[in-house]
Each structure stands twice: as structure tokens, then as C-alpha cells.
C-alpha positions in Angstrom: -33.7 112.1 27.4 -30.0 112.9 27.2 -29.3 115.7 24.8 -27.1 115.1 21.7 -24.0 116.6 23.3 -24.2 114.4 26.4 -24.8 111.3 24.2 -21.8 112.1 22.1 -19.7 112.6 25.2 -20.8 109.3 26.7 -20.1 107.6 23.4 -16.6 109.1 23.1 -15.8 108.2 26.7 -17.0 104.6 26.1 -14.8 104.3 23.0 -11.7 105.7 24.7 -12.3 103.3 27.7 -12.7 100.4 25.3 -9.5 101.3 23.4 -7.6 101.6 26.7 -8.7 98.3 27.9 -8.2 96.4 24.6 -4.8 97.8 23.7 -2.1 95.8 25.6 1.0 97.6 24.2 3.9 96.6 26.4 5.4 99.7 28.0 9.0 100.7 28.7 11.0 98.4 30.9 12.9 95.1 31.0 11.7 92.0 29.3 12.7 88.3 28.8 11.6 85.7 26.2 12.1 82.5 24.5 11.7 81.2 20.9 11.6 77.7 19.4 11.6 76.7 15.8 13.6 75.6 12.8 17.3 76.4 12.3 19.9 75.9 9.6 23.7 76.3 10.1 24.7 75.8 6.5 27.5 73.4 7.0 28.7 71.2 4.1 28.8 67.4 4.1 32.0 65.5 3.7 32.8 65.8 0.0 34.3 63.5 -2.6 37.6 65.5 -2.6 37.7 65.1 1.2 37.6 61.4 0.9 40.2 61.4 -1.9 42.6 63.4 0.3 41.9 61.0 3.2 42.8 57.9 1.2 45.8 59.6 -0.5 47.2 60.6 2.9 46.6 57.1 4.4 48.2 55.3 1.4 51.0 57.8 0.9 50.1 58.4 -2.8 48.7 61.3 -4.8 47.2 59.1 -7.6 44.2 57.7 -5.8 41.0 57.6 -7.9 37.7 56.8 -6.2 35.6 53.9 -7.7 32.7 54.6 -5.4 31.6 57.4 -3.1 28.5 58.2 -1.0 27.7 60.7 1.7 24.8 61.9 3.8 24.1 64.4 6.5 21.9 67.2 7.8 22.6 70.7 8.9 19.1 71.8 10.0 16.6 70.9 12.7 15.1 72.1 16.0 16.7 75.4 17.3 15.9 77.9 19.9 16.8 81.3 21.4 16.6 82.8 24.8 16.8 86.6 25.2 16.5 89.5 27.6 16.1 93.2 26.7 15.1 96.6 27.7 12.2 98.5 26.0 13.0 102.2 26.0 9.7 103.3 24.5 7.0 102.1 22.1 9.5 101.9 19.2 13.0 101.1 20.5 14.6 98.4 22.5 18.0 96.7 23.0 18.3 92.9 23.2 20.8 90.3 24.2 20.2 86.7 23.1 21.7 83.2 23.0 20.8 80.8 20.2 21.4 77.0 20.1 21.1 75.1 16.8 20.6 71.4 16.1 23.9 69.4 15.9 25.0 69.1 12.3 26.1 65.5 11.4 27.7 64.0 8.2 29.2 60.7 7.1 30.8 59.4 4.0 32.2 56.2 2.5 34.6 55.9 -0.4 36.4 53.0 -2.1 39.4 52.8 -4.5 40.4 49.8 -6.7 43.8 51.2 -7.5 45.4 48.3 -5.4 45.2 44.5 -5.6 42.7 44.6 -2.8 40.0 47.3 -2.7 40.7 50.0 -0.1 37.7 51.5 1.7 37.6 54.7 3.9 34.8 55.7 6.2 34.5 59.1 7.9 32.0 60.9 10.0 31.7 64.2 11.8 29.5 66.6 13.7 29.4 70.4 14.4 27.7 72.0 17.4 26.8 75.7 16.9 25.8 78.3 19.4 25.6 82.1 19.1 25.4 85.1 21.4 23.9 88.3 19.8 23.4 91.9 20.7 20.9 93.8 18.6 19.0 97.1 18.4 15.3 96.5 17.9 12.8 98.9 16.2 9.1 98.3 16.5 6.1 99.8 14.8 2.5 99.2 15.9 0.2 98.4 12.9 -3.1 97.5 14.4 -4.5 97.0 17.9 -2.2 94.7 19.9 -0.1 93.9 16.8 3.4 95.3 16.1 6.1 94.5 13.5 9.8 94.9 14.2 13.2 94.7 12.7 16.5 93.9 14.4 20.2 94.7 13.6 23.3 93.9 15.4 26.3 91.6 15.8 26.5 87.9 16.8 29.4 85.9 18.2 29.1 82.4 16.7 30.8 79.4 18.3 31.2 76.1 16.4 32.8 73.0 17.9 33.6 70.2 15.4 34.6 66.6 15.9 35.5 64.0 13.2 36.8 60.5 12.9 37.9 58.3 10.0 38.9 54.6 9.3 40.9 53.4 6.3 40.9 49.6 5.7 44.4 48.9 4.3 45.4 46.6 1.5 47.6 44.5 3.8 44.7 44.0 6.2 43.7 45.8 9.4 42.8 49.5 9.5 44.2 52.9 10.3 42.0 55.2 12.4 42.2 58.8 13.4 40.0 61.4 15.0 40.3 65.1 15.9 38.4 68.2 16.9 38.4 71.8 16.1 36.8 75.0 17.4 36.0 78.2 15.5 34.7 81.5 16.8 33.5 84.4 14.6 31.9 87.8 14.9 29.3 88.2 12.2 26.5 90.7 11.5 23.0 89.6 12.3 19.5 90.9 11.5 15.9 89.8 11.8 12.2 90.7 11.3 9.1 89.7 13.2 5.8 90.4 14.6 4.3 90.4 18.1 0.7 90.1 19.4 0.0 91.4 22.9 -1.9 88.7 24.8 -2.0 90.7 28.1 -0.4 93.8 29.6 2.8 91.8 30.2 2.8 88.9 27.8 3.2 88.9 24.0 3.3 86.1 21.4 6.2 86.4 18.9 6.9 85.2 15.4 10.3 85.9 13.8 13.0 85.2 11.3 16.6 85.8 12.4 19.8 85.4 10.2 23.5 85.5 11.2 25.3 86.5 8.0 28.6 84.9 7.2 31.3 87.4 6.0 34.8 86.6 4.5 36.0 83.5 2.7 36.4 81.1 5.6 34.2 77.9 5.4 34.6 76.9 9.1 31.5 78.8 10.1 28.6 79.4 7.8 25.5 81.7 8.0 22.6 80.6 10.2 18.9 80.9 9.8 16.3 80.6 12.5 12.5 80.7 12.0 10.7 80.6 15.3 7.7 81.3 17.5 7.9 82.3 21.1 6.7 84.4 24.1 7.8 87.6 25.6 7.3 88.6 29.2 7.6 92.3 30.2 8.3 93.5 33.8 6.8 96.9 33.0 
């Protein structure tokens, strides 16, 4: 029979072998990944004051009072992010990503009875938002195959807006107009998440990322992205 020392040695060797084969921590090297989930770009709908200004400009008067107003829209939906990075060691990495958000859309209708014939205005618009981010990523293993991480960096947000409007005039007919606008901003960004190592090279990812608006401009708002994805390491 094996003596106690040999038995303990075999047990220790077995446990170390088991730990080595079951821990799939991704090592240093380049990696790529993709995430898909829910995003929000925090863009406002066309407001009552927007429609008042539209009618006032079309009718060349500053005394327009709305007798009815309605609007609708959405600024959230399916969003995703593609990224590539380099893992320096178990804890630190640098990452470059590109995010695309669902197109924000809004529409509104307003009517004024300040004239003999009611005057109605209709407007609609949409905003397409993309962002490129560069972040530092710090990770901390918590249990076998599972790590949590935080990210901090900057994001270059690009928003392209289009809008159109129609005002049905008192004398009959309508006046129409349309336009477009672009806005680019550099904002801080941060995120938190967790990964689960599926194999030596593939990990599942769950994360929350935010691009934080700074300053007083309303042209580009903050963005939020909650997503799940996969990471492939070339190490």
C-alpha cells in the first residue's frame, strides 16, 4: 500500500492538474470581440416649443398659440459594439471599439386656431449615432474561469440628424422644408462587466458601457449600452 506521503503527493498532483485543466484564463496577447444588446442615445422628442417656433416662422408672427399638440418617438433599441484589444497580463488590457446604436426617430403634429382656417404643422426627424472608443481595461479574477472588469477612456461620438416639416397654410397649399445636421463630440466613457472563460481562447462577456455627456450642448446626449457577447483571444 502506498504510504501517506506518497498518497498526499499523488493527491496534490491530481488537484494541481485539475486546476490547470479547468482554469481557462486567457493569457497575454491580442483579442477581438463583439457585443449585442440594448442601447439608449438619450435624444429628446420634438417638443411643443419646437412646433410653436415652426408655426411662428412659417406664418411670420410671434403670437402663435397651439390649440393641439402631440408627439411620439423612441431613442432606444438594438445596439452593438465590435472591439479589438491587447491583453498585457492577467489584469490589464487596452481596447479600441466601435458602437452603433438604433436610429432615434421622432414626429409631432400641432394645430393653431389663431386664424380663420386652422393651421396645422407636421414634423419628423431621426438621429443616427455611432461612437469610437479607446479604453484601458482592468480585470480581476474572482472564481475559476470568472473575472470582473472595469473600463475607463474616451469616446468620439458621431450623430447625424435629418428633419422635415410641412405647414398647411390658411390660404391653402403647404410650405415644406427639410434639413440635416452633423455633430461630433469627444466624451469620457466607462464600463463594467464580467467574463466567463469557455475555452482557452473564447470567453463569454456581459457588460454595461456608458458614454457620459459633458457640457451644455443638447446636440449629442449620453449613451448607454447593456450587452452580451463573445471574446476570442489569439494567445
